[in-house]
C-alpha positions as CSV (number, residue, x, y, z in Angstrom):
1,M,64.3,14.5,-27.7
2,T,61.6,17.1,-27.1
3,Q,62.4,20.6,-25.8
4,L,60.7,19.7,-22.5
5,A,62.9,16.6,-22.0
6,A,66.0,18.7,-22.8
7,D,65.0,21.4,-20.3
8,I,64.4,18.7,-17.6
9,N,67.8,17.2,-18.2
10,E,69.5,20.6,-18.1
11,A,67.8,21.4,-14.8
12,A,68.6,18.0,-13.3
13,A,72.3,18.3,-14.3
14,A,72.5,21.7,-12.6
15,I,71.2,20.2,-9.4
16,R,73.6,17.3,-9.6
17,E,76.5,19.7,-9.8
18,K,75.6,20.8,-6.3
19,W,74.4,17.5,-4.9
20,N,75.3,14.0,-6.0
21,G,72.6,12.2,-4.0
22,T,69.7,10.1,-5.5
23,P,66.5,11.0,-3.7
24,R,63.8,8.4,-3.2
25,V,61.1,11.0,-2.1
26,G,60.2,14.3,-3.5
27,L,58.4,16.7,-1.2
28,I,56.4,19.9,-2.1
29,L,56.0,22.0,1.0
30,G,52.9,24.2,1.2
31,T,52.1,27.2,3.4
32,G,53.1,26.8,7.1
33,L,55.6,24.0,6.7
34,G,58.9,25.8,7.4
35,G,59.3,23.6,10.5
36,L,59.4,20.5,8.4
37,A,62.1,22.0,6.1
38,E,64.2,22.5,9.2
39,Q,64.0,18.8,10.0
40,I,65.7,17.8,6.8
41,Q,69.4,17.0,7.1
42,Q,70.5,19.4,4.5
43,D,73.3,18.6,2.1
44,A,72.6,21.4,-0.3
45,V,70.1,24.3,-0.6
46,I,69.7,25.6,-4.1
47,H,67.7,28.8,-4.8
48,Y,65.3,28.4,-7.7
49,S,67.1,31.1,-9.6
50,E,70.1,28.8,-9.8
51,I,68.2,26.0,-11.6
52,P,67.7,26.4,-15.3
53,H,64.0,26.8,-16.4
54,F,62.7,26.9,-12.9
55,P,60.2,29.8,-12.4
56,E,60.5,32.2,-9.4
57,S,58.1,31.8,-6.5
58,T,56.2,35.1,-6.0
59,V,54.2,34.1,-2.9
60,E,55.6,35.9,0.1
61,S,55.3,32.9,2.5
62,H,57.2,30.6,0.1
63,A,61.0,30.6,0.4
64,G,61.7,29.6,-3.2
65,Q,64.5,27.0,-2.7
66,L,65.2,23.4,-3.2
67,I,66.5,21.4,-0.2
68,C,68.5,18.3,-0.9
69,G,69.4,15.8,1.8
70,S,67.6,13.2,3.9
71,L,64.6,13.0,6.2
72,S,64.3,10.1,8.7
73,G,67.1,8.4,6.9
74,V,65.6,8.6,3.5
75,P,67.2,10.6,0.7
76,I,64.9,13.4,-0.2
77,V,64.6,16.6,-2.3
78,A,62.1,19.2,-1.1
79,M,60.6,22.2,-2.7
80,E,60.3,25.0,0.0
81,G,57.8,26.9,-2.0
82,R,55.8,25.9,-5.0
83,F,54.5,27.6,-8.1
84,H,50.8,28.4,-8.7
85,F,48.7,28.9,-11.8
86,Y,47.4,32.2,-10.4
87,E,50.9,33.6,-10.5
88,G,50.7,33.7,-14.2
89,Y,52.7,30.6,-15.0
90,T,51.6,28.0,-17.4
91,M,50.6,24.5,-16.2
92,Q,53.8,23.2,-17.7
93,Q,55.9,25.7,-15.7
94,V,53.9,24.9,-12.5
95,T,54.7,21.2,-12.8
96,F,58.2,21.4,-14.2
97,P,59.9,20.7,-10.8
98,V,58.0,17.4,-10.5
99,R,59.5,16.4,-13.8
100,V,63.0,17.4,-12.6
101,M,62.6,15.5,-9.3
102,K,61.6,12.4,-11.3
103,A,64.7,12.8,-13.4
104,L,66.8,13.0,-10.2
105,G,65.4,9.6,-9.2
106,I,62.4,10.0,-6.9
107,E,59.8,7.2,-6.7
108,I,57.3,8.9,-4.4
109,L,55.9,12.4,-4.4
110,I,54.5,13.9,-1.2
111,V,52.5,17.1,-1.8
112,T,51.1,19.3,0.9
113,N,48.9,22.4,0.8
114,A,46.8,24.9,2.8
115,A,43.1,24.5,2.0
116,G,39.7,25.8,2.9
117,G,37.5,23.4,4.8
118,M,34.0,22.8,3.4
119,N,33.2,19.7,5.4
120,P,31.3,20.8,8.6
121,E,33.0,18.0,10.5
122,F,36.4,19.6,10.0
123,Q,38.0,22.2,12.3
124,L,40.7,24.8,11.8
125,A,44.3,23.3,11.6
126,D,42.9,19.8,11.0
127,L,44.8,17.6,8.6
128,M,43.1,15.8,5.6
129,I,44.8,13.0,3.7
130,I,43.7,13.4,0.1
131,D,42.0,10.3,-1.3
132,D,40.9,11.9,-4.6
133,H,40.6,15.2,-6.3
134,I,38.5,17.2,-8.7
135,N,40.1,19.5,-11.2
136,L,38.2,22.8,-11.8
137,M,41.2,24.8,-12.8
138,G,40.2,24.9,-16.5
139,D,43.5,23.6,-17.7
140,N,45.7,20.5,-17.7
141,P,49.5,20.3,-17.7
142,L,49.4,17.4,-20.2
143,I,47.8,19.4,-23.0
144,G,50.0,19.6,-26.0
145,E,52.7,17.3,-27.5
146,N,53.2,14.2,-25.4
147,D,56.8,12.9,-24.9
148,E,56.4,9.1,-24.5
149,S,59.7,9.0,-22.7
150,L,58.1,11.0,-19.9
151,G,54.7,9.2,-19.7
152,P,51.8,7.9,-21.7
153,R,49.5,10.0,-23.9
154,F,46.4,9.0,-21.8
155,P,47.6,8.3,-18.2
156,D,45.2,6.4,-15.9
157,M,43.8,8.4,-12.9
158,S,41.8,5.7,-11.1
159,E,44.2,6.0,-8.2
160,P,45.9,9.4,-8.3
161,Y,46.8,9.2,-4.6
162,T,48.4,5.8,-3.8
163,R,46.0,4.0,-1.4
164,K,48.8,2.2,0.4
165,L,50.5,5.5,1.2
166,S,47.3,7.2,2.2
167,T,46.4,4.3,4.6
168,L,50.0,4.3,6.0
169,A,49.7,8.1,6.7
170,H,46.3,7.8,8.3
171,K,47.4,4.9,10.5
172,T,50.6,6.8,11.5
173,A,48.6,9.9,12.4
174,G,46.5,7.8,14.7
175,E,49.7,6.4,16.4
176,L,50.9,10.0,16.9
177,G,47.6,11.2,18.3
178,I,47.0,13.5,15.4
179,A,43.5,13.8,14.1
180,A,43.5,13.3,10.3
181,H,40.5,13.0,8.0
182,R,40.4,11.5,4.6
183,G,38.6,13.2,1.8
184,V,38.4,14.9,-1.6
185,F,40.4,18.0,-2.6
186,I,39.0,20.3,-5.3
187,A,41.3,22.7,-7.2
188,V,40.3,26.1,-8.4
189,T,42.5,28.8,-10.1
190,G,42.3,31.6,-7.5
191,P,43.7,33.9,-6.4
192,N,40.4,35.2,-5.0
193,L,38.6,33.0,-2.5
194,E,35.1,31.7,-3.3
195,T,31.6,33.2,-2.8
196,R,29.0,31.5,-0.7
197,A,27.3,30.2,-3.8
198,E,30.6,28.7,-5.1
199,Y,31.3,27.0,-1.8
200,S,27.9,25.5,-1.8
201,M,28.5,24.2,-5.4
202,L,31.9,22.8,-4.6
203,R,30.5,21.0,-1.6
204,T,27.7,19.6,-3.6
205,L,30.2,18.3,-6.1
206,G,31.6,16.1,-3.4
207,A,34.7,18.0,-2.2
208,D,35.8,18.3,1.4
209,V,38.4,21.0,1.0
210,V,39.3,23.5,-1.7
211,G,42.6,25.0,-2.7
212,M,44.6,26.6,-5.6
213,S,47.4,24.1,-6.1
214,T,48.3,20.4,-5.9
215,V,46.2,18.9,-8.7
216,P,48.5,19.9,-11.6
217,E,51.5,18.4,-9.8
218,V,49.6,15.2,-9.0
219,I,48.5,14.8,-12.6
220,V,52.1,15.1,-13.8
221,A,53.3,12.7,-11.0
222,N,50.8,10.1,-12.3
223,H,51.9,10.7,-15.8
224,A,55.5,10.1,-14.7
225,G,54.6,6.9,-12.9
226,L,55.2,8.2,-9.4
227,R,53.5,7.1,-6.2
228,V,51.7,10.0,-4.5
229,L,50.7,11.0,-1.0
230,G,48.7,14.2,-0.6
231,C,48.0,16.1,2.7
232,S,45.9,19.3,3.3
233,I,45.9,21.6,6.3
234,V,42.5,23.2,6.9
235,T,43.4,26.9,7.3
236,D,40.0,28.5,7.1
237,M,36.4,27.3,7.3
238,C,34.3,27.8,4.2
239,L,30.8,27.1,5.4
240,P,28.4,29.2,3.3
241,N,26.1,30.1,6.2
242,E,28.9,31.0,8.6
243,L,31.3,32.7,6.1
244,E,33.4,35.6,7.4
245,P,35.7,38.0,5.5
246,V,39.1,36.5,4.9
247,D,42.0,37.3,7.2
248,I,45.2,36.2,5.6
249,A,47.2,36.7,8.9
250,K,44.8,34.4,10.7
251,I,45.1,31.8,7.8
252,L,48.9,31.9,8.1
253,A,48.7,31.4,11.9
254,V,46.3,28.4,11.5
255,A,48.6,27.1,8.8
256,A,51.5,27.2,11.3
257,T,49.5,25.1,13.8
258,G,48.5,22.6,11.2
259,G,52.0,22.7,9.9
260,E,53.4,21.6,13.3
261,R,51.2,18.5,13.1
262,L,52.2,17.7,9.6
263,S,55.8,18.3,10.5
264,R,55.4,15.4,13.0
265,L,53.4,13.2,10.6
266,I,55.5,13.3,7.4
267,P,58.9,12.4,9.0
268,A,57.2,9.5,10.7
269,V,55.7,8.3,7.4
270,V,59.0,8.8,5.5
271,G,60.7,6.8,8.2
272,K,58.4,3.9,7.6
273,L,59.2,4.1,3.9
274,S,62.8,3.3,4.9
275,Q,61.5,0.1,6.5
276,G,60.1,-1.1,3.2
277,G,56.9,0.9,2.9
């Protein structure tokens, strides 16, 4: 057994001491999704400091706790607050919770984020269901020794976001009257936002939104054989010719508006999973 596998087992065992459920869905909550956390029927709330080998979230808007329970009748484990490469953690640390959720039993990972919109057809607080991504973070969580018990040396990434789940989410959004785009997410390291020239480059590469998270977790989820659904909230517009100085307070306010929409969409999608989705 590799050290990584041993650490995963130790963390999972610590969680099982506080909650004996078997989750079907793992959920990573990005900025602005506190309302969604409140909808979870909570059986246990575990601070990250209580879980062996979990990093500590240093982002002010992230609560830093694991919520165990159910959502729309489906057993779920949710990260209220994620870890970022820009916080100084390694890619392996950033993605460690995904490994632990897999060990607990999840089959599906739903990952959310706040992102900058580069597609001129998007508007503030719009949702985008992620169809594909581009990794410009300059690193990869799978670099190093591969543990075959966790996944293959060369995992396929032809469908990193499960098309069936993306289609289900898009259809459900329409039923709820929520405007939801589909597009490409591009990941950069941060923590600074991009220059006009960089936004132009990223858009030229084919991306619709840009963010500082998600891709590492999705790579590991695919390595682990999980099905994945990804959703972005457009929290600021990144159009080079109309760029304004960043206002973090405004971004958080927009994230809350988009978060309210996502807080209606995700429970509805999860509910359909309980019907055989």
